[in-house]
N, C-alpha and C positions, 0 to 999 in steps of 0.2 A: 619631189614625193609630195608636200604640202600644196604644191602648184598644181599637180593633179588632182589629187584631191579635191581642192577650188575648183578647177575646171567642171569636175564631173559633179560635186554639187552644185553649181549656177548652171550647167547643162540640165540637170535633172531638175530644177526648177523652171529654168524656162520651160523642158518638155511640158511640165506639170501646169504650166499656165496656160500654157496652149490647150490642152482639152479641157480643162476646165473653163477658158474665155470662151470654149467653140458652141460649149450648150447655152451660153447668153445669148446667140444671136435668134431672132426671131427667126421661126419654122415658116414661114412667107410673109410676102410684103403687106406693107399696109393696105387696107380694101372699108371702104365702106359698103356698110349693108342696107339695101334697098329696102323700103319698110314694105308691113306687110300688106299690104292694101297693092303696092308695087307688084309682088311676089306673086298676088292673085291673078294677076294677067299672066295671058297666055308668053311661052317664051319670045317669039317675034316682038310682042309690044312690050312686055319688059324690056329687050335689047333696045329698042328705039326708046322708051325713057330712058333708059339708063345712060344711052349714050349724047341723049340731049342733054339731061342734067351734067353730065360729063364734060361737053363741048363747052359749057357756061360755068361750072363750079370748077372745074378741075379733077382730079384727082385725090386719094387720101394722101398720096407721095410729092402730088405736085397741086396744091387746093390754090383757089382764085376765089376773088371776091365778086359776088354776082353783080354785073350793072357797072364794074368799075373796068375804066380804059386804062388807067396808069395803074398798075397793081405795086403794091410797098410788098413787094415779092419778102424783102429782110425780113420783116415785124411779122407776116402773116409765118414764118417759118419759126419765129423765136415765139411768137402766140401758139402755135402748134407744138416746138417743144417744151415750152410749158406744162399744155393741157397733157402731153402726152406723159409726162412725170406728172401732175399732181390731180389731173381730172378726169383720164383713160377710165380707172380703175371703177369708178362709180356711172360716170355717164358713157360710156364706150366710145366706142374708134367713130362711130356716126353721128354723135353726139344722141343718141335715143333713149338713154339711162338705163341701157341694158350693160354696164360695163362685169367684168367678172365677178366684184362682190355685191353687185345690185340685188343683188335675191335677199341677201340676209339683212338687208335695210328696211324702216319703216319710218318715216316713208319713201318711200322708192324715189333715186334720183331724178330731176328733172328731164324730160325730152324735148331736146332744143329744137328739132326738126318742125315743132308745128308754130313757133314763132313765138309761143304763151310763155311768162316768165311771173311767177306769182307776188315775188314781193318787190313792186315797184310803185314809186310813186304816181303813175299815171292811172287813169280808170281801167276796170276792168276789158279787157280786148282791145285794148290799143297797146303800143310797143311800148318798151322801157327807154326810159330815157338812160342815156350814157352813165349818169350815173349811180343811177340805180344797181348798175350792173357792177358797176366798183365797188359799193356799198357792200351787196352779196359777198364777191368774192374777197374783200378785206373784214369784214365782221364776220360774214357765216350766217349761218340762221338757226337760231337757236332753237331747240328741239327737234331738230332735225341730225340727220347725220353730216349734213354741208359744214365743213369747218371754217374758222378763218385763216385768211392768209394775210396777215396784217403784217410780216415780214419779208414778201416778194416788194421787190424793188419799183416803183411806178412805173418805168418800163415794159417791165413782164408783165405786169399785170394790166395793162394798156393791151399789150401785144395777145393775151388770152382772152380779152375781152371780144379783138378783133375777130380770132379766133373760132369763137362759141356764135358770135355773127355771124361769120360767113357757115359754120351749118348751120347754124339757123335760116338764114337765104338759102341754101343748098337745099333743107329740107320741105321747106315749104314751096320750092319751085317744084319738087320731085313730088309733092304733095298735090300740087296744082295740076300738073301736066297726069300723072295718075288717073285725078278724077275724070278731068276731060277722055283721054283716051277709054275708060272704062265706060265710061255715058257715051261716046259715038261708039265703040263695039256692043252695045247694049242696043241702042241704035238700028244698027248694022245688021242683027241677030232678028231683030222682027220685021 
């Protein structure tokens, strides 16, 4: 009698767990969102720009670093994992600063896609040094919603910075291709 009761309890818990866990999955696979400028292009041109960016930088599920022949896939995947746990809520899947909670923040989270980083040791407009990004991740940005992640292992900090740089290079390529495509489209219409 006791064993039958135990089986029912364990079975009920297992079944309940399946129902609960099934609701914890993503509704759809991760996708990068094209920039507003890209979305203004015709559907055909959007497809061309998005295809070129995807070819060079991969997809949200399989990202790759622009211009790097031998990819450190494991490092990028680790960086993506850390980003999805710690950063996506504010910075968004695409790194556009439009994560689910971004609208409640002042100032808004950084849009990595433009390649502009504010808290750097380099002159304005110049690319940040890796040490600048390490500092931002580890000590945060006082007076903003950017927290410090000082307890993250150095390997994870390095990996998430690599992933943020991938988002940056991807975004810069998209903006460049979109600008060139829009200019060519405007020229053709004249």
